[in-house]
C-alpha positions as CSV (number, residue, x, y, z in Angstrom):
1,M,115.5,118.7,100.4
2,H,117.6,115.7,101.2
3,E,115.3,113.5,99.2
4,V,116.0,115.2,95.9
5,F,119.3,113.3,95.3
6,P,117.7,109.8,95.6
7,I,114.9,110.7,93.2
8,V,117.3,112.2,90.6
9,A,119.6,109.3,91.0
10,G,116.6,106.9,90.4
11,I,115.7,108.7,87.2
12,L,119.3,108.3,86.1
13,V,119.3,104.6,87.0
14,G,116.0,104.0,85.2
15,A,117.4,105.8,82.1
16,I,120.6,103.8,82.1
17,A,118.9,100.5,82.7
18,S,116.5,101.0,79.9
19,R,119.4,101.1,77.4
20,F,120.3,97.4,78.0
21,A,118.6,95.0,75.6
22,V,119.3,91.9,77.7
23,A,116.9,91.6,80.6
24,R,119.4,89.9,83.0
25,M,122.0,92.7,82.4
26,R,119.3,95.4,82.8
27,Y,118.2,93.9,86.2
28,L,121.8,93.5,87.4
29,V,122.9,97.1,86.4
30,G,119.7,98.5,87.9
31,A,120.1,96.7,91.2
32,V,123.7,97.5,91.6
33,L,123.3,101.2,90.8
34,T,120.2,101.4,93.0
35,V,122.1,100.1,96.0
36,L,125.1,102.3,95.3
37,F,123.1,105.5,94.8
38,G,120.9,104.7,97.8
39,A,123.9,104.3,100.1
40,A,125.5,107.5,98.6
41,A,122.3,109.4,99.3
42,T,122.3,108.3,102.9
43,M,125.9,109.3,103.4
44,L,125.6,112.7,101.6
45,S,122.5,113.7,103.6
46,G,124.2,112.8,106.9
47,E,121.5,110.4,107.9
48,A,124.1,107.7,108.3
49,V,125.2,109.4,111.6
50,E,121.8,108.8,113.1
51,S,121.1,105.3,111.8
52,W,122.1,103.1,108.9
53,A,118.4,102.1,108.6
54,F,118.0,105.2,106.4
55,V,119.8,103.3,103.7
56,L,116.8,101.2,103.2
57,V,114.6,104.2,102.8
58,D,116.9,105.8,100.3
59,I,117.3,102.6,98.3
60,G,113.6,102.4,98.1
61,L,113.3,105.9,96.8
62,V,115.9,105.3,94.2
63,A,114.3,102.0,93.2
64,L,110.8,103.6,92.9
65,A,112.1,106.5,90.8
66,A,114.0,104.1,88.6
67,L,111.0,101.8,88.0
68,I,108.8,104.8,87.1
69,T,111.4,106.2,84.8
70,Y,112.0,102.8,83.2
71,G,108.3,102.4,82.6
72,A,108.0,105.8,81.1
73,V,111.0,105.3,78.8
74,T,109.7,101.9,77.7
75,L,106.2,103.3,77.0
76,V,107.5,106.3,75.0
77,S,109.9,104.2,73.0
78,R,107.2,101.7,72.1
79,R,104.8,104.4,71.1
80,L,107.5,106.1,68.9
81,A,108.3,102.7,67.2
82,Q,104.7,102.1,66.1
83,P,104.0,102.8,62.5
84,R,101.6,105.6,61.7
């Protein structure tokens, strides 16, 4: 149950990052939000008490969910932009 927050946060990060047209800004915003949400997930779940190494796992989960979401949003927006 503790892994729901990083996945939902990753979906949010992917959706936010997809709104930026400039690639550099998109990467910067995505990276910063991924680290922030990953650290927040570790603290909220209480895993930080055991070891701060869990931050790496949560950052990875947020990043993976963000990449999948960004890919899906990009694919759908390109398909909708195609003339029929």
